[in-house]
N, C-alpha and C positions, 0 to 999 in steps of 0.2 A: 694707545697700541690697541686701534680696531682691526680686529683679526674675521669681523662677520662672527663673531661668539655670540651664543646668547648670553645674558649674562642677568645675576638677579642680584638685589640690594636686600642686605637682611641686616633689619635694624635692630641697637642693642638698647634693652633696658635691664638697667639695677633689677635685683631681687626687690626691692625695696620700695621700686616704685611701680611695680606688679600690680598689686591689689585696685590701685589709682585707676590702674588703665583697662583690670576685670572689670570695674565697676561702668567708666564709660562706654565700653562696649561688649556688655555679654556676651557676644558671639564668639568671642574669642576662645578657641578651644587649646587646653595647654593639653601641652604630650610630654608627656615626666618621661625621661629616657634613660632614668633609673632603672638596674636590674628589678626584676620584680619580687626578691626577697624583698630591696627598700619599698617599693613601691609602697606593697601590700601591709608592710608594716605602720606608714604614716603617708597620707597623699592630699592633693587640692581638692576635694569634691569637686564631680564634672570634671576632671581631667583623665585622659586613657594613655597606657602605658603599651612603647616600644621600646625594648633598650636601646640603647646607639648600637648596640654591635650588631644588631639585627638589620642596622638599614643599609648594608652589605647585601640583602637580596633586594632592594627598594623598597618603597614607603609601608609596602604594605598597607595596611587597614587604616594608616593616616587617610583622610579625607582632602581631595582638592577642593578648590573655590572657596576654602577657608582660612581665614588670619589664623596661623598658628606662633603660640607661646610655646617653647621647645627648653625646657626646664631641667635639671637633675638635680646634686647634691652641691654643684658648686659654679659652674661654667664650661669646666672642662670638656664635657663628654655631650653638652647642649650646645655647642658651638661646634660641635662635629654632626651632632645630628640635623642642625637647622641645616649645614652645607649642605647633607646627601639629599635632604629634603626641597632644598633651593634648586641642586641641579634635576629633582625631576620632577622641576616644576611645580610645585607646591607653593600654597603663599597667599600671602604675604608671610612673611616668618619675622618672628624677635625672637633672638639671643637672650634669653636671662642669664645676665651673667653676673659676679660684684656678691655670690650667695646663690643660694637654691632654696631646695623647700624644708631645710631647716630653717635656714634664715627665716622663711617665713615664718614659721609655727611661731618661732623666737620671739617673733613680733606682734604677736597673737590672733595670728591670718588661722580664721577657724580652719580647720583639719579632718578628715574620717584618718583614722586606725583599725587596722587589722582585721 
């Protein structure tokens, strides 16, 4: 069904596979869409925070022209934010699902805290 509307592809990556993806492409920006209190507690180094609910006002300071890996705690909020970013023409977008920040911490991935 082609109605002449723009479409965007959103890649899905399991949380457990994200570290290898980031190692292969260090230019990927991780966008953590959990609430700010969750983000300040534990986060991936170099990630930026924009809570998923803030995307109703547009992409904010999320940069255009970069590959974005969108992550939350489990995958639901990141899916909503990934869709919003794709609609705004950001990306390429990687939706991190099947786990999130805590799953990465449990795997021993380096985290920033506090």
